[in-house]
N, C-alpha and C positions, 0 to 999 in steps of 0.2 A: 504493499500500500504506499503510494506516494503522498506526502503531505503537501508537495508543491511541484508544479511543473511549468516550464516555460518553453512553448513552441515557436519557432521563427520561421516566418514566411517572407522571403525577400527577392527583389529583383535589382537592377542597376541604380535605381533612384529611390525606392522606398523599401522599407521593412515593416512588418506588423509582428509584434510579439503578442501571443496569447497566454496570459497567466491563469493559473487554476490552482486552487487551494489556499493554504495559509503562508502568507509572506510575513515572517518575523526573523528575530536575530538567529534562529537555527536553520532558517532556509533561504535567507537573502543571499548567501554565497552562491546558490545555483543561479540566481537572477544575474548577479554581477559577473559570474563566469560565462553566462550565455550571452550577455549583451554589451559587455565591455568591448569586444573587438568591434561591434557594430557602430557604437556611439561615435568614435573618432573618425569614421569612414565619409563623414560629410553628407550622409544621406538622411532623409526624412524618417524618422522611427515613430510609430505609433504603438502605443502599449495599451492593449485591450485587457481591462481588469474585470471583466464580467464574471469571471470564474473565482474571483478572489473571495474567499469566506472569512479571512482574518487578515487585517493590514496593521502591522506594528510600526513603530517609530523607525526601526532599521530599514523598512521598506521605503519610507519617505526619504531617509539619508541616502539610500543607494540611487533613487530617482533622481535626487538633486545631482549626485556626482556624475551620473550618465548624462544628465541634461548639461551640466558644465562642459564635459568632454565633447559632446555633440555640437554644442554652440562654438566652441572653440575651433571646430573643424569645418564650420559652415553649415552644419546640419541642424536638425531640431528634434526634440522629443515631445510628443503630445500624447495626452492620456484620452482613453475612450472607454465608454461602458462602465463607468464608475459605480460600483456597488455602495450600499449604505455604509459599511465599515471604513471605506476609503474616504467617503465625504465627512464622516465623523472626525476622523484624524485630521485631515485638512482643516476643517472648522476649528478644532481644538487648538491646533497650532498656528492658526491664523494664515495659513498657505492656500487658500482656496483659489486665490488667483496667481499662484506661482507658476503653475503649468498651463500651457495651452490645452484646451479640451476640445476634442473633435467627435464627430460621429462618422463611423465608416461601414462600408458593406462587406461584400465577401472577400475582397482582395485589397492589396496595398495600393492599387491606383484608385480605389473607390473612396479614398480620404477626402472629406469635405468639412470644412470649419463649421462649428455650431456656436450658439450663444453659451456664455458662461453659465454655470449652475447658480440659480438664485439662492445662495447661502444654504443653510442646513433645513430650512423650513420645508422644502420639497422632499426631504429624506423620507423614507417609508413611515416611521412613527417617530415623532420627537422622543428621543431616549438620552439619558445622561451617558457618560463615558463607560460606566459599569454595565450598561445594558438594561438597566432598570428604567421604567418611565419616570420622567422628572416629576418631582412633587410640587411643581407649579408655584 
């Protein structure tokens, strides 16, 4: 049983990474090992987070590092299909506007910009960081 997987599909100009599972300090090395060679290649990289079931601070730090490498090489990293755990961490750390957010179709060339997420209010149910409903 894998706690985390990162599948990568790419062509000359674009790459899409599909993340699945728990991204935390015990699994983040898989993300870094898989995407570190892609980031400095000067290509646009979309990271599809739809399959992420847990997103810890180590994942956020890794995305920041990968984005810095990609930007320095003339590329970009954008996030897509962000689930509630990712939105909660971005909101808690004040980084909801740190990364470009996109929608994408079935392949790397189907990437299209989308509007930024309207804060945490649109997340499935307003919950505290512990996962329990806020006591208002």
